[in-house]
C-alpha positions in Angstrom: 159.0 -93.7 38.2 155.8 -93.6 40.1 154.0 -90.3 40.7 155.0 -90.5 44.5 158.7 -91.0 43.6 159.0 -88.2 41.1 160.5 -84.8 41.9 158.5 -81.9 42.8 158.3 -79.1 40.1 161.1 -76.7 40.3 158.8 -73.8 41.2 157.6 -75.7 44.3 161.0 -76.7 45.4 162.2 -73.0 45.0 159.1 -71.8 46.9 159.9 -74.0 49.9 163.5 -72.9 51.1 162.5 -74.7 54.5 159.4 -76.6 55.8 158.7 -73.7 58.4 158.9 -71.1 56.0 156.8 -73.1 53.4 153.7 -73.4 56.0 153.8 -69.6 55.9 154.3 -68.8 52.3 151.7 -71.3 50.7 148.7 -69.3 51.7 148.5 -66.9 54.6 144.8 -67.5 54.6 145.3 -71.3 55.6 146.4 -70.5 59.3 143.9 -67.8 60.1 141.4 -68.6 63.0 142.0 -72.4 62.7 144.2 -74.5 65.0 147.7 -75.9 64.1 146.5 -79.4 63.1 143.8 -77.9 60.8 146.6 -75.7 59.3 148.6 -78.5 58.5 145.7 -80.3 56.8 144.9 -77.1 54.7 148.6 -76.9 53.7 148.8 -80.6 52.4 145.4 -80.1 50.4 147.0 -77.0 48.8 149.9 -78.9 47.5 147.8 -81.6 46.3 145.4 -79.5 44.4 147.6 -76.6 43.2 150.7 -78.8 42.1 149.1 -82.2 41.6 151.4 -84.2 43.9 150.1 -87.2 45.9 149.2 -86.8 49.6 152.1 -89.0 50.6 154.6 -86.6 48.8 153.0 -83.5 50.2 153.1 -84.9 53.9 156.8 -85.7 53.4 157.6 -82.3 52.0 155.7 -80.5 54.9 157.0 -83.1 57.7 153.2 -83.8 58.6 152.1 -87.2 59.7 149.7 -88.7 57.3 147.3 -89.6 60.2 146.9 -86.0 61.0 145.6 -85.5 57.5 143.2 -88.5 57.4 142.0 -87.8 60.9 138.1 -87.7 61.0 136.4 -86.2 64.3 134.2 -88.9 66.0 132.7 -86.4 68.4 128.9 -87.0 68.9 126.2 -84.4 68.8 126.7 -82.2 71.8 123.9 -79.7 71.0 121.8 -80.5 74.1 124.9 -79.9 76.4 125.8 -76.7 74.7 122.3 -75.4 75.2 122.5 -76.3 78.9 126.0 -74.6 79.1 124.6 -71.4 77.4 121.5 -71.3 79.5 123.4 -71.6 82.7 126.1 -69.0 81.6 123.3 -66.6 80.8 121.6 -67.1 84.2 124.9 -66.9 86.2 126.8 -64.3 84.2 129.7 -64.3 86.5 130.3 -68.0 86.6 133.3 -69.6 84.8 133.5 -72.9 83.2 134.5 -74.5 86.6 131.3 -73.5 88.3 129.3 -74.2 85.3 130.6 -77.7 85.6 129.1 -78.0 89.1 125.8 -76.6 88.0 125.7 -79.0 85.1 126.3 -82.1 87.5 123.3 -80.7 89.7 121.0 -81.3 86.7 122.5 -84.7 86.0 124.4 -83.5 83.1 127.8 -85.0 83.3 131.0 -84.3 81.1 134.7 -84.1 81.3 136.0 -80.6 82.4 138.2 -80.5 79.3 135.2 -81.0 76.9 133.3 -78.3 78.9 136.3 -75.8 78.6 136.4 -76.2 74.9 132.6 -75.8 74.4 132.8 -72.8 76.8 135.5 -71.1 74.5 134.0 -72.1 71.4 130.6 -70.3 72.4 132.5 -67.4 73.4 131.3 -67.5 77.1 134.4 -66.2 78.7 133.7 -64.0 81.9 134.2 -60.4 81.0 136.3 -58.2 83.1 134.3 -55.8 85.1 134.6 -52.2 83.4 132.5 -50.2 85.7 129.5 -50.2 88.1 127.4 -53.3 88.1 123.8 -52.9 86.4 120.9 -55.0 87.2 119.4 -57.1 84.4 116.4 -58.5 86.3 115.6 -61.4 88.3 116.5 -65.0 87.1 113.4 -66.8 88.0 110.2 -66.1 90.0 110.0 -66.9 93.6 107.0 -68.2 95.5 105.8 -66.4 98.6 106.6 -68.6 101.8 103.8 -70.4 103.5 105.4 -72.4 105.9 108.5 -72.4 108.3 111.6 -73.7 106.6 110.2 -73.1 103.2 112.6 -70.2 102.6 115.6 -68.7 104.3 117.2 -65.4 103.7 121.0 -64.8 104.1 122.9 -61.4 104.1 125.9 -59.7 105.6 126.0 -56.5 107.6 129.3 -54.5 108.5 130.2 -52.5 111.5 133.3 -51.4 113.4 134.6 -51.7 116.9 135.8 -48.5 118.9 139.3 -48.9 117.9 138.3 -48.8 114.2 138.6 -52.5 113.3 135.8 -53.6 111.0 133.8 -56.8 111.5 131.0 -58.4 109.7 127.7 -60.1 110.8 126.3 -63.1 109.1 122.5 -62.9 109.3 119.9 -65.7 108.6 116.0 -65.1 108.6 113.1 -67.5 108.0 111.0 -65.6 105.6 107.7 -67.2 106.9 108.1 -66.7 110.6 110.5 -63.8 110.4 112.6 -65.5 112.9 116.2 -64.5 113.2 118.0 -68.0 112.8 121.6 -66.7 113.3 123.7 -63.6 114.0 127.4 -64.5 113.5 130.1 -61.8 114.0 133.6 -62.1 113.0 136.3 -60.0 111.3 136.3 -62.7 108.4 133.5 -64.9 107.2 134.5 -67.4 104.4 132.4 -69.5 102.3 133.4 -72.5 104.4 132.4 -70.6 107.7 128.9 -69.8 106.0 128.3 -73.6 105.4 129.5 -74.5 108.9 126.9 -72.0 110.5 124.1 -73.2 108.1 124.9 -76.9 109.2 124.5 -75.8 112.8 121.1 -74.3 112.2 120.0 -77.2 110.2 120.9 -79.6 112.9 118.7 -77.7 115.3 115.8 -76.6 113.0 115.7 -78.8 109.9 116.6 -78.4 106.2 115.0 -75.4 104.4 113.6 -75.8 100.9 115.2 -72.6 99.3 117.9 -70.2 100.4 117.9 -66.7 98.9 121.0 -64.4 99.0 122.8 -61.9 96.9 125.9 -62.6 94.7 128.7 -62.0 97.3 131.9 -63.7 96.8 131.5 -66.0 100.0 128.0 -67.0 98.8 128.9 -68.0 95.3 132.1 -69.7 96.3 133.0 -73.3 95.2 132.6 -74.5 98.7 129.0 -73.1 98.8 128.1 -74.6 95.5 129.4 -78.1 96.5 127.4 -77.9 99.8 124.4 -77.1 97.9 124.8 -80.0 95.3 125.5 -82.4 98.3 122.4 -81.2 100.3 119.9 -80.5 97.4 118.8 -77.4 98.7 117.7 -74.9 96.1 119.8 -71.6 96.3 118.4 -68.5 94.5 120.7 -65.7 93.8 119.0 -62.4 93.3 119.9 -60.0 90.4 122.8 -57.7 91.1 121.7 -54.4 92.2 118.2 -55.5 93.3 118.2 -55.7 97.0 114.4 -55.5 97.1 114.3 -58.9 95.6 115.6 -60.1 98.9 113.1 -57.9 101.0 112.8 -59.9 104.1 116.6 -59.9 105.1 117.0 -56.2 103.9 114.0 -55.3 106.3 115.7 -57.1 109.0 119.1 -55.6 108.5 117.4 -52.0 108.8 115.9 -53.0 112.2 119.2 -54.7 113.3 121.1 -51.5 112.5 118.5 -49.0 113.8 117.8 -50.8 117.0 121.1 -52.4 117.9 124.1 -51.5 115.8 123.5 -47.7 115.9 122.6 -47.9 119.6 125.7 -49.6 120.9 129.4 -49.1 120.9 131.5 -52.4 120.8 135.1 -52.3 122.3 135.7 -56.0 121.5 134.4 -58.7 119.3 133.3 -60.7 122.1 131.2 -57.9 123.4 129.6 -57.5 120.0 128.8 -61.3 119.9 127.2 -61.0 123.4 125.1 -58.0 122.6 124.0 -59.5 119.3 122.9 -62.7 120.8 120.7 -60.7 123.5 119.3 -58.5 120.7 118.6 -61.9 118.9 116.8 -63.4 121.5 114.7 -60.2 122.3 113.8 -59.9 118.6 112.6 -63.5 118.4 110.6 -63.7 121.7 109.8 -60.2 122.8 109.7 -57.5 120.0 106.4 -57.5 118.2 106.3 -57.6 114.7 103.8 -55.5 112.6 103.6 -58.0 109.6 102.7 -60.7 111.9 99.8 -58.9 113.5 102.0 -57.6 116.3 103.0 -61.2 117.4 106.5 -62.0 118.1 108.2 -64.3 115.5 108.4 -67.1 118.2 104.7 -66.8 118.8 103.8 -66.7 115.1 105.9 -69.8 114.5 104.0 -71.6 117.3 100.6 -70.5 115.9 101.6 -71.6 112.4 102.6 -75.0 113.7 99.3 -75.5 115.6 97.4 -74.3 112.5 99.4 -76.9 110.4 98.5 -79.8 112.7 94.9 -78.8 113.1 94.6 -78.8 109.4 
């Protein structure tokens, strides 16, 4: 009788009343912190080493396919990908693996979403549930001072209310170099898709910016915005949470908008608010002197910058 054909020792047979119970009773440490297939391989190895039976007999007893035991991983070295994933996750602390996949593709690093999810879990990068007030952890990367029009735009939202109590929001866009207000869009709801649509209208009229700066609002970190950034190639800079001073140009503009327009006017309807905002935007760009521009208007400063650029 061959070793594979001989019966298992009595003490083994009695210790395995059923296969399911056997996988629990062999060794409780076998199944800790490992997946089920790894647990099966360890169970087979335990039988072979402890009782001297063949691999074939151990697999038959445990109802384990021998290919599972003999499997050798063929995964390549993914150290470079892991470093990139951890770097992005550290920079974008509220991004899950789906958004990290978009960021990787922007850096020309391509992988299957299932592999990314596996690595994401193995590295312990799950997004933590918020447990309290957001705390600033500093800026992600240094920002250069804009020296020309369309070099950097700033975006933000401002909230206000109609006389009947209904709330509405204003989407504001400013060129950080010329200080021109490029858009004031008022509506009761402004989604990521709406933000993209308004930016496309500005770009069609003015040209493409090199960089866009914003906070980490849900509309501005949506999948629609990330996909649009990837397609257009525009660099989008998110300021650190709780650090509005990192977006100082738009915050200064918001203060002027609220002080000179919103706090001075009562709006009965959304249409009235839109009309008033359009008039104020035109006045701000073409009539209102700006102290940071030598008391020139943003439009005058923009024309002067264009002339100086041509002369140079």
